[in-house]
ROSE-4610 file (N, C-alpha, C; in Angstrom, 1 decimal, always signed):
// ROSE-4610
residu = [M/M/M/G/G/G/I/I/I/H/H/H/H/H/H/V/V/V/I/I/I/D/D/D/L/L/L/F/F/F/S/S/S/S/S/S/R/R/R/F/F/F/E/E/E/K/K/K/Q/Q/Q/S/S/S/H/H/H/L/L/L/S/S/S/P/P/P/F/F/F/F/F/F/R/R/R/I/I/I/Q/Q/Q/D/D/D/Y/Y/Y/V/V/V/V/V/V/A/A/A/L/L/L/T/T/T/T/T/T/D/D/D/E/E/E/E/E/E/T/T/T/I/I/I/A/A/A/I/I/I/R/R/R/L/L/L/R/R/R/R/R/R/R/R/R/S/S/S/C/C/C/Q/Q/Q/V/V/V/I/I/I/D/D/D/E/E/E/R/R/R/A/A/A/D/D/D/V/V/V/F/F/F/G/G/G/A/A/A/V/V/V/E/E/E/I/I/I/F/F/F/G/G/G/C/C/C/T/T/T/E/E/E/S/S/S/F/F/F/E/E/E/S/S/S/L/L/L/I/I/I/L/L/L/G/G/G/R/R/R/S/S/S/K/K/K/M/M/M/S/S/S/D/D/D/L/L/L/I/I/I/L/L/L/Q/Q/Q/G/G/G/K/K/K/L/L/L/K/K/K/V/V/V/N/N/N/A/A/A/S/S/S/Y/Y/Y/R/R/R/L/L/L/I/I/I/L/L/L/K/K/K/L/L/L/E/E/E/S/S/S/I/I/I/F/F/F/Y/Y/Y/L/L/L/S/S/S/S/S/S/Q/Q/Q/Q/Q/Q/S/S/S/R/R/R/D/D/D/A/A/A/I/I/I]
num = [1/1/1/2/2/2/3/3/3/4/4/4/5/5/5/6/6/6/7/7/7/8/8/8/9/9/9/10/10/10/11/11/11/12/12/12/13/13/13/14/14/14/15/15/15/16/16/16/17/17/17/18/18/18/19/19/19/20/20/20/21/21/21/22/22/22/23/23/23/24/24/24/25/25/25/26/26/26/27/27/27/28/28/28/29/29/29/30/30/30/31/31/31/32/32/32/33/33/33/34/34/34/35/35/35/36/36/36/37/37/37/38/38/38/39/39/39/40/40/40/41/41/41/42/42/42/43/43/43/44/44/44/45/45/45/46/46/46/47/47/47/48/48/48/49/49/49/50/50/50/51/51/51/52/52/52/53/53/53/54/54/54/55/55/55/56/56/56/57/57/57/58/58/58/59/59/59/60/60/60/61/61/61/62/62/62/63/63/63/64/64/64/65/65/65/66/66/66/67/67/67/68/68/68/69/69/69/70/70/70/71/71/71/72/72/72/73/73/73/74/74/74/75/75/75/76/76/76/77/77/77/78/78/78/79/79/79/80/80/80/81/81/81/82/82/82/83/83/83/84/84/84/85/85/85/86/86/86/87/87/87/88/88/88/89/89/89/90/90/90/91/91/91/92/92/92/93/93/93/94/94/94/95/95/95/96/96/96/97/97/97/98/98/98/99/99/99/100/100/100/101/101/101/102/102/102/103/103/103/104/104/104/105/105/105/106/106/106/107/107/107/108/108/108/109/109/109/110/110/110/111/111/111/112/112/112/113/113/113/114/114/114/115/115/115/116/116/116/117/117/117]
x = [-63.1/-62.1/-62.2/-62.0/-62.5/-60.8/-61.2/-59.9/-59.0/-59.3/-58.4/-57.2/-58.0/-57.4/-56.3/-56.8/-56.1/-55.0/-55.1/-53.7/-53.3/-53.4/-52.8/-51.9/-52.3/-51.7/-50.4/-50.8/-49.9/-48.7/-49.2/-47.9/-47.0/-47.4/-46.8/-45.8/-46.0/-45.8/-44.6/-45.0/-44.0/-42.9/-42.8/-42.0/-40.5/-41.2/-40.4/-39.1/-40.0/-39.2/-37.9/-36.9/-35.9/-35.6/-36.3/-36.2/-37.1/-37.8/-38.6/-37.8/-37.4/-36.8/-36.0/-35.5/-35.0/-36.1/-37.5/-38.7/-38.7/-37.9/-37.8/-37.0/-36.0/-34.8/-35.2/-36.1/-36.3/-37.2/-37.9/-39.1/-40.5/-40.9/-41.9/-43.3/-44.4/-46.2/-46.8/-47.8/-48.7/-50.1/-50.7/-52.1/-53.0/-54.2/-55.4/-56.3/-56.7/-57.3/-58.9/-60.0/-61.4/-62.3/-63.1/-64.5/-65.7/-66.8/-68.0/-68.2/-67.4/-68.0/-67.0/-65.4/-64.4/-63.2/-62.2/-61.3/-59.7/-59.1/-58.0/-56.8/-55.5/-54.5/-53.3/-52.6/-51.4/-50.1/-48.9/-47.7/-46.7/-46.0/-45.0/-43.9/-43.0/-41.9/-40.6/-39.5/-38.5/-38.5/-39.1/-39.0/-40.0/-41.4/-42.3/-43.8/-44.7/-46.0/-46.9/-47.8/-48.3/-49.9/-51.0/-51.7/-51.8/-52.7/-52.3/-53.9/-54.3/-55.1/-55.4/-54.4/-54.6/-54.9/-56.0/-56.4/-55.4/-54.3/-53.7/-52.6/-52.1/-51.2/-51.5/-52.8/-53.5/-53.6/-53.2/-53.3/-52.4/-52.6/-51.4/-51.1/-52.1/-51.9/-52.4/-51.6/-52.2/-53.3/-54.6/-55.9/-56.5/-56.7/-57.1/-58.7/-59.3/-60.5/-61.7/-62.0/-62.6/-63.1/-63.8/-64.4/-63.7/-64.1/-63.4/-62.8/-63.8/-62.8/-61.7/-62.0/-60.9/-59.4/-59.8/-58.7/-58.0/-58.6/-58.2/-57.6/-58.4/-57.2/-56.0/-56.0/-54.9/-53.7/-54.1/-53.4/-52.9/-53.4/-53.1/-52.1/-52.3/-51.5/-52.1/-53.8/-54.1/-54.7/-54.6/-54.5/-53.5/-53.6/-52.1/-53.4/-52.8/-53.3/-53.6/-52.7/-52.9/-54.2/-54.3/-55.8/-56.9/-56.5/-57.8/-58.3/-57.8/-57.9/-58.3/-58.0/-58.4/-60.1/-59.9/-61.1/-62.2/-62.2/-63.1/-63.3/-62.5/-63.0/-62.1/-61.1/-59.9/-60.2/-60.2/-59.5/-58.2/-57.3/-56.0/-56.0/-55.4/-55.4/-54.1/-53.1/-51.3/-51.0/-49.5/-49.3/-49.0/-48.9/-48.4/-47.5/-46.6/-45.2/-45.3/-45.9/-46.5/-47.2/-48.3/-49.2/-48.4/-47.6/-46.3/-45.9/-45.2/-44.5/-45.2/-46.6/-47.3/-47.7/-47.9/-48.5/-47.3/-45.9/-45.1/-45.0/-45.3/-44.8/-45.9/-47.1/-48.1/-48.3/-47.5/-47.6/-46.1/-45.2/-44.1/-43.9/-45.2/-45.4/-46.2/-46.8/-47.5/-47.1/-48.0/-47.4/-47.1/-47.8/-47.6/-46.1/-45.3/-44.6/-43.2/-43.8/-42.3/-42.7/-43.5/-43.5/-42.4/-42.4/-41.8/-40.3/-40.3/-38.3/-38.2]
y = [-20.2/-19.4/-20.7/-19.8/-20.3/-20.9/-21.6/-22.5/-21.5/-19.7/-19.3/-18.6/-18.5/-18.1/-18.9/-20.2/-21.0/-21.6/-21.1/-21.5/-20.4/-19.1/-17.6/-18.4/-18.9/-18.9/-19.9/-21.3/-22.3/-21.7/-20.7/-20.3/-19.1/-18.2/-17.6/-18.6/-19.5/-20.5/-21.2/-22.0/-22.7/-22.3/-20.8/-20.3/-19.6/-19.7/-19.4/-20.3/-21.4/-22.9/-23.2/-23.0/-24.0/-25.6/-25.7/-27.4/-28.3/-27.3/-28.3/-28.6/-27.4/-27.7/-28.9/-29.8/-31.1/-32.0/-31.8/-32.6/-31.9/-31.3/-30.7/-30.7/-31.3/-31.8/-32.0/-32.9/-33.3/-32.9/-32.4/-32.0/-31.1/-30.1/-29.1/-30.0/-29.6/-30.3/-29.4/-29.8/-29.1/-29.6/-29.1/-29.8/-29.2/-29.9/-29.3/-29.4/-28.6/-29.6/-28.7/-29.7/-29.9/-30.4/-29.3/-29.0/-29.4/-29.5/-29.5/-28.2/-27.1/-25.6/-25.4/-25.5/-25.2/-25.8/-25.3/-25.7/-24.6/-25.2/-24.7/-25.0/-24.9/-25.4/-24.6/-25.3/-24.8/-25.3/-24.6/-25.1/-25.1/-26.1/-26.3/-26.1/-25.3/-25.5/-25.2/-25.5/-25.1/-23.8/-22.8/-21.9/-21.0/-22.0/-20.7/-21.5/-20.8/-21.3/-20.9/-20.9/-20.2/-20.5/-20.3/-20.3/-20.3/-21.1/-21.4/-21.3/-19.8/-19.5/-20.1/-20.5/-20.9/-22.7/-23.1/-24.5/-25.1/-24.9/-25.6/-25.9/-25.2/-25.3/-26.7/-26.9/-27.8/-29.1/-29.8/-30.3/-31.3/-32.7/-33.6/-33.4/-32.6/-32.2/-33.3/-33.5/-34.5/-33.9/-34.6/-34.0/-34.6/-33.6/-34.2/-33.9/-34.9/-34.2/-34.5/-33.3/-33.2/-32.2/-32.0/-30.4/-29.6/-28.6/-27.3/-27.8/-28.4/-28.8/-29.7/-30.4/-31.7/-30.7/-29.8/-29.2/-28.4/-27.7/-27.5/-27.9/-29.2/-29.5/-30.2/-30.5/-30.9/-29.6/-28.9/-27.6/-27.4/-27.1/-26.3/-27.5/-28.5/-29.7/-30.4/-30.2/-30.6/-32.5/-32.4/-34.0/-34.0/-35.8/-36.2/-36.9/-36.2/-36.2/-38.4/-39.0/-40.3/-40.8/-40.2/-40.9/-40.0/-38.8/-38.4/-39.2/-39.7/-40.9/-41.8/-42.3/-43.5/-43.5/-42.0/-41.5/-41.8/-41.6/-41.5/-39.5/-38.9/-37.6/-36.7/-37.8/-36.8/-38.2/-38.0/-38.8/-38.4/-39.0/-38.4/-39.2/-38.4/-39.1/-38.9/-39.6/-40.0/-41.1/-41.6/-42.8/-42.4/-43.6/-43.7/-42.8/-43.3/-42.5/-40.9/-40.5/-39.1/-38.4/-39.4/-38.9/-39.0/-39.6/-39.3/-37.9/-38.2/-36.5/-35.4/-35.3/-34.2/-34.4/-35.4/-35.6/-34.7/-35.2/-34.7/-33.3/-32.8/-31.2/-30.3/-30.7/-30.3/-30.4/-31.5/-31.3/-30.4/-30.9/-29.6/-28.6/-27.9/-26.2/-26.0/-26.8/-26.5/-25.4/-24.5/-23.9/-24.8/-25.9/-26.9/-27.4/-27.6/-28.8/-27.2/-26.5/-25.1/-25.0/-24.9/-24.8/-25.8/-26.7/-27.6/-27.7/-27.0/-27.0/-25.9]
z = [+63.9/+63.1/+61.9/+60.8/+59.3/+58.7/+57.9/+56.9/+56.8/+56.1/+55.5/+56.5/+58.0/+58.5/+59.3/+59.8/+59.9/+59.1/+57.3/+56.8/+56.7/+57.1/+57.2/+58.6/+59.5/+60.8/+60.5/+59.7/+59.3/+58.6/+57.4/+56.5/+57.4/+58.8/+58.9/+59.9/+60.8/+61.2/+60.2/+59.4/+58.5/+58.0/+57.5/+57.4/+58.0/+59.4/+60.4/+61.0/+60.4/+61.3/+60.0/+60.3/+59.4/+59.9/+60.6/+60.8/+59.7/+59.2/+58.3/+56.8/+56.3/+55.0/+54.9/+55.3/+55.0/+54.3/+54.3/+54.1/+52.6/+52.5/+50.9/+49.7/+50.4/+49.8/+48.5/+48.0/+46.9/+45.4/+46.5/+46.0/+46.5/+46.3/+46.9/+46.7/+47.4/+47.7/+46.8/+46.8/+45.9/+47.4/+48.3/+48.7/+48.7/+48.3/+48.3/+48.9/+50.1/+50.8/+50.6/+51.0/+49.9/+50.8/+51.1/+52.8/+51.6/+51.9/+51.1/+50.5/+51.0/+50.3/+49.3/+50.0/+48.8/+48.8/+47.9/+47.9/+47.8/+48.8/+49.4/+48.7/+47.5/+47.5/+48.3/+48.6/+49.2/+48.7/+48.1/+47.9/+49.2/+49.3/+49.8/+50.0/+50.6/+49.7/+51.0/+50.9/+51.5/+52.4/+51.9/+53.0/+52.9/+52.5/+52.1/+51.8/+52.4/+52.1/+51.4/+50.2/+49.4/+49.0/+49.3/+48.7/+47.1/+46.3/+44.9/+44.3/+43.8/+43.0/+41.4/+40.9/+39.6/+39.6/+38.7/+39.0/+38.1/+37.2/+36.8/+37.6/+38.6/+39.4/+40.5/+40.5/+41.7/+41.1/+40.0/+38.8/+39.7/+40.0/+40.4/+41.9/+42.8/+44.1/+44.9/+46.0/+47.1/+47.7/+47.7/+47.8/+49.0/+50.4/+51.2/+51.8/+51.8/+52.0/+53.3/+54.1/+55.2/+55.6/+56.6/+57.1/+57.6/+57.6/+58.2/+59.9/+60.7/+62.2/+62.1/+60.8/+61.2/+60.9/+59.7/+59.0/+59.6/+61.0/+62.0/+62.8/+63.6/+64.5/+64.0/+62.6/+61.7/+61.9/+61.2/+61.1/+61.8/+63.3/+64.5/+65.8/+64.9/+66.0/+67.0/+66.9/+67.9/+67.4/+66.6/+66.2/+64.9/+65.3/+63.7/+62.5/+61.6/+60.2/+60.3/+60.9/+60.7/+61.6/+62.5/+63.7/+62.5/+62.1/+61.5/+60.6/+59.8/+58.7/+59.0/+60.2/+61.0/+61.8/+61.5/+62.2/+61.7/+60.3/+59.1/+59.0/+59.7/+59.4/+58.6/+57.9/+56.8/+55.8/+54.6/+53.5/+52.8/+52.5/+51.5/+50.3/+49.6/+48.2/+47.9/+48.7/+48.6/+49.3/+49.1/+49.3/+51.0/+51.8/+53.2/+53.7/+52.5/+52.9/+52.8/+51.8/+52.0/+52.8/+53.5/+54.5/+55.5/+56.2/+57.0/+57.2/+55.7/+55.9/+56.0/+55.5/+55.6/+57.1/+58.0/+58.9/+60.0/+59.5/+60.5/+60.3/+58.5/+58.8/+59.0/+59.2/+59.7/+61.6/+61.6/+63.4/+64.0/+63.3/+63.5/+63.6/+62.8/+62.2/+63.6/+64.1/+65.4/+66.2/+66.9/+68.0/+69.0/+69.3/+70.5/+70.4/+69.0/+69.2/+69.2/+68.6/+69.2/+70.1/+71.1/+72.5/+73.3/+72.8/+73.2/+73.6/+72.2/+72.1/+73.1]
């Protein structure tokens, strides 16, 4: 499964889940996912997740570096961000607080957590 397909799947799940909106009371987040081949930036807002094409909008984004398999595992909820960081599979340019917020957002939007509800 390619990174674009995984992000599309995440976006559709994210937009259906209203319980994630408290994460966005103060601000939106721009997250740049960088592999060896490409960088894909997404803007996370209260009720939407959009892929960003403009490089200007990526400035100041949280940067996550890793391989496609690690991103798939994170976005699909198979692994937590903190575990992938400890294993050396992801590197994140953000505060620990923000890392925990993003970890929660990715995990709670996964199919696995929806099925448990």
